[in-house]
C-alpha positions in Angstrom: -0.9 -33.9 45.6 2.2 -33.9 43.4 4.5 -31.0 43.7 4.9 -28.9 40.5 8.3 -29.3 39.0 10.4 -26.2 39.4 11.8 -24.7 36.2 15.5 -24.0 36.3 17.1 -20.7 35.1 18.8 -22.7 32.3 15.4 -24.0 31.1 14.1 -20.4 31.2 17.1 -19.2 29.1 16.7 -22.0 26.6 12.9 -21.3 26.3 13.6 -17.6 25.8 16.3 -18.3 23.2 13.9 -20.7 21.4 11.3 -18.0 21.4 13.8 -15.6 20.0 14.7 -18.0 17.2 11.0 -18.6 16.3 10.3 -14.8 16.3 13.4 -14.1 14.3 12.3 -16.7 11.7 8.9 -15.0 11.5 10.8 -11.7 11.0 12.8 -13.2 8.1 9.6 -14.5 6.4 8.0 -11.0 6.7 11.2 -9.4 5.5 11.0 -11.5 2.4 7.8 -9.7 1.5 9.7 -6.5 2.1 8.0 -3.4 0.8 5.8 -5.5 -1.5 2.5 -5.1 0.5 3.0 -1.3 0.6 3.9 -1.2 -3.2 0.8 -3.2 -4.0 -1.3 -0.9 -1.9 0.2 2.2 -3.5 -0.3 0.8 -7.0 -3.9 -0.2 -6.2 -4.6 3.4 -5.0 -2.9 4.8 -8.2 -5.0 2.5 -10.5 -8.1 3.5 -8.7 -7.2 7.2 -9.1 -6.5 6.8 -12.8 -9.7 4.8 -13.3 -11.7 7.6 -11.5 -10.0 10.2 -13.6 -10.9 8.5 -16.9 -14.5 8.1 -15.7 -14.6 11.8 -14.9 -13.1 12.8 -18.3 -15.4 10.5 -20.2 -18.4 12.0 -18.3 -17.1 15.5 -19.1 -16.8 14.5 -22.7 -20.4 13.3 -22.9 -21.5 16.7 -21.4 -19.5 18.6 -24.0 -20.8 16.4 -26.8 -24.3 17.1 -25.6 -23.5 20.9 -25.6 -22.4 20.7 -29.3 -25.5 18.8 -30.1 -27.6 21.5 -28.5 -25.7 24.3 -30.3 -26.1 22.5 -33.6 -29.9 22.2 -33.0 -29.9 25.9 -32.0 -28.3 26.8 -35.4 -30.9 24.7 -37.2 -33.7 26.5 -35.3 -32.0 29.9 -35.9 -31.7 29.2 -39.7 -35.3 28.3 -39.7 -36.2 31.6 -38.0 -34.1 33.5 -40.6 -35.9 31.7 -43.4 -39.2 32.6 -41.8 -38.2 36.3 -41.3 -37.0 36.6 -44.9 -40.2 35.1 -46.1 -42.2 37.6 -44.0 -40.1 40.5 -45.5 -41.7 39.7 -48.9 -45.1 40.6 -47.4 -44.3 43.6 -45.3 -46.6 46.7 -45.5 -44.0 49.3 -44.6 -40.3 50.0 -44.1 -40.6 49.8 -40.3 -41.8 46.2 -40.4 -39.0 45.4 -43.0 -36.4 47.0 -40.7 -37.7 45.1 -37.7 -37.4 41.8 -39.5 -33.9 42.7 -40.8 -32.8 43.3 -37.2 -34.3 39.9 -36.2 -32.4 38.2 -39.0 -29.2 40.0 -38.0 -29.7 39.0 -34.4 -30.2 35.3 -35.4 -27.1 35.4 -37.6 -25.1 36.8 -34.7 -26.5 34.0 -32.5 -25.5 31.5 -35.2 -21.9 32.9 -35.2 -21.7 32.7 -31.4 -23.1 29.1 -31.5 -20.5 28.2 -34.1 -17.8 29.8 -32.0 -18.9 27.7 -29.0 -18.9 24.6 -31.1 -15.3 25.2 -32.1 -14.4 25.7 -28.5 -16.2 22.6 -27.4 -14.6 20.6 -30.3 -11.2 21.8 -29.1 -12.1 20.7 -25.6 -13.2 17.3 -26.8 -9.9 16.9 -28.8 -7.9 17.8 -25.8 -9.9 15.6 -23.4 -9.8 12.6 -25.8 -6.0 12.9 -26.0 -5.8 13.1 -22.2 -8.1 10.1 -21.9 -5.9 8.0 -24.3 -2.8 9.1 -22.4 -4.4 8.2 -19.1 -5.6 4.9 -20.4 -2.1 4.0 -21.5 -0.7 4.9 -18.1 -3.5 3.0 -16.4 -2.7 -0.1 -18.5 1.0 0.2 -17.6 0.3 0.6 -13.9 -2.3 -2.2 -14.0 0.3 -4.5 -15.5 2.8 -3.5 -12.9 0.2 -4.1 -10.2 -0.7 -7.5 -11.5 3.0 -8.4 -11.6 3.6 -7.2 -8.0 0.4 -8.9 -6.8 1.5 -12.2 -8.4 4.9 -11.8 -6.8 3.4 -11.1 -3.4 0.9 -14.0 -3.8 3.7 -16.4 -4.6 5.7 -15.4 -1.5 2.5 -15.6 0.6 1.8 -19.1 -0.8 5.3 -20.2 0.0 5.5 -18.8 3.5 1.9 -18.5 4.8 1.7 -22.0 6.2 5.1 -21.7 7.9 4.4 -18.3 9.3 1.0 -19.4 10.7 2.6 -22.5 12.3 5.5 -20.4 13.7 3.2 -17.8 15.1 1.2 -20.5 16.9 4.5 -21.9 18.2 5.6 -18.5 19.4 2.3 -18.1 21.4 2.7 -21.6 22.8 6.3 -20.9 23.9 5.2 -17.6 25.6 2.6 -19.5 27.7 5.3 -21.8 28.9 7.6 -18.9 30.0 6.7 -16.9 33.1 4.8 -13.8 32.4 7.4 -11.3 33.7 10.1 -12.7 31.4 7.7 -12.6 28.4 6.9 -9.0 29.2 10.6 -8.1 29.5 11.4 -10.0 26.3 8.6 -8.3 24.4 9.6 -4.9 25.7 13.3 -5.4 24.7 12.3 -6.8 21.3 10.1 -3.8 20.5 12.9 -1.4 21.5 15.6 -2.8 19.3 15.8 -2.3 15.5 16.4 -6.0 14.6 14.0 -7.5 17.1 16.8 -9.4 18.9 16.0 -9.4 22.6 18.0 -12.6 23.5 21.6 -12.6 22.1 24.8 -14.5 22.5 28.3 -13.2 23.4 30.4 -12.6 20.3 34.1 -11.7 20.6 33.6 -10.8 24.2 30.6 -8.5 23.5 26.9 -9.0 23.4 25.4 -9.5 19.9 24.4 -6.1 18.6 26.7 -4.2 21.0 30.3 -3.0 20.8 30.7 -2.9 24.5 32.9 -5.7 26.0 31.4 -7.8 28.7 33.7 -8.3 31.8 35.2 -11.8 32.1 33.4 -12.3 35.4 30.0 -11.6 33.9 30.8 -14.0 31.0 31.5 -16.7 33.6 28.1 -16.0 35.2 26.4 -16.2 31.8 28.0 -19.5 31.1 27.0 -20.8 34.5 23.3 -20.2 33.6 22.3 -19.6 37.2 20.5 -16.3 36.6 19.0 -14.2 33.8 21.6 -11.6 32.9 20.8 -8.4 31.1 23.5 -6.5 29.1 23.8 -3.1 30.8 24.5 -1.3 27.5 22.1 -2.8 25.0 19.4 -4.0 27.5 19.3 -7.5 25.8 19.1 -10.8 27.6 22.4 -12.7 27.3 23.0 -16.4 26.8 26.3 -18.3 26.2 27.3 -19.6 22.8 27.1 -23.3 23.7 23.5 -23.0 24.8 22.7 -20.9 21.7 24.3 -23.5 19.4 22.4 -26.4 21.0 19.1 -24.6 20.7 19.7 -23.4 17.1 20.4 -27.0 16.0 17.2 -28.2 17.8 15.0 -25.4 16.3 16.5 -25.7 12.8 15.0 -29.3 12.7 11.6 -27.9 13.7 11.8 -25.1 11.1 12.6 -27.7 8.4 9.5 -29.7 9.3 7.3 -26.6 9.3 8.7 -25.2 6.0 
């Protein structure tokens, strides 16, 4: 049985840095979208809210119009009753009956006045609601146009980057499988704990990338020797030397170009 080839520390460091480059490229692609997905979501919620408001106002409008119709019919009926009572007054037998009919006429006239008052109030409500509906429709049209523009913008970015992002995500998962689990866990933990997602960094001007603390010369020599995985005690990041980083960046750039 053939003995499984042992992976050197240098190979582990190269694989980790390659993984970092892939994940950083995925981050760049997602950053291109920026706040667009959230903006689109917010605009969709706003458009839905305005649409619902218009529907409610239009429903209220129909109810109010129906009330006016009912009041107008009530006036027609009341006027018919007045006409009937006045006709009956011509045939009354005594003053008591005449007075009773007069009271009925006066009551119906008061009811007509009240109905007309309600009609005026309902008409004012309709005028106000109609104005609000028009105003809301204008706002809806403006927000819908804005939404369409933002969605188009997002769709274009997705079309441009979706294929590359999918391919890179698959590569990221593949690279993780080729790296021992404990290192992947450490890499993921560090990456999740730092703002820019950089878990594996090079030494820049004597300090680790993303840190202002100088790395002692002896430690820099050890990093360049690539004999063990070294963690920056200040930032918690995994450190690689610049030469290794440059070689891997050139290699991965070719891969990114093919995937783009």
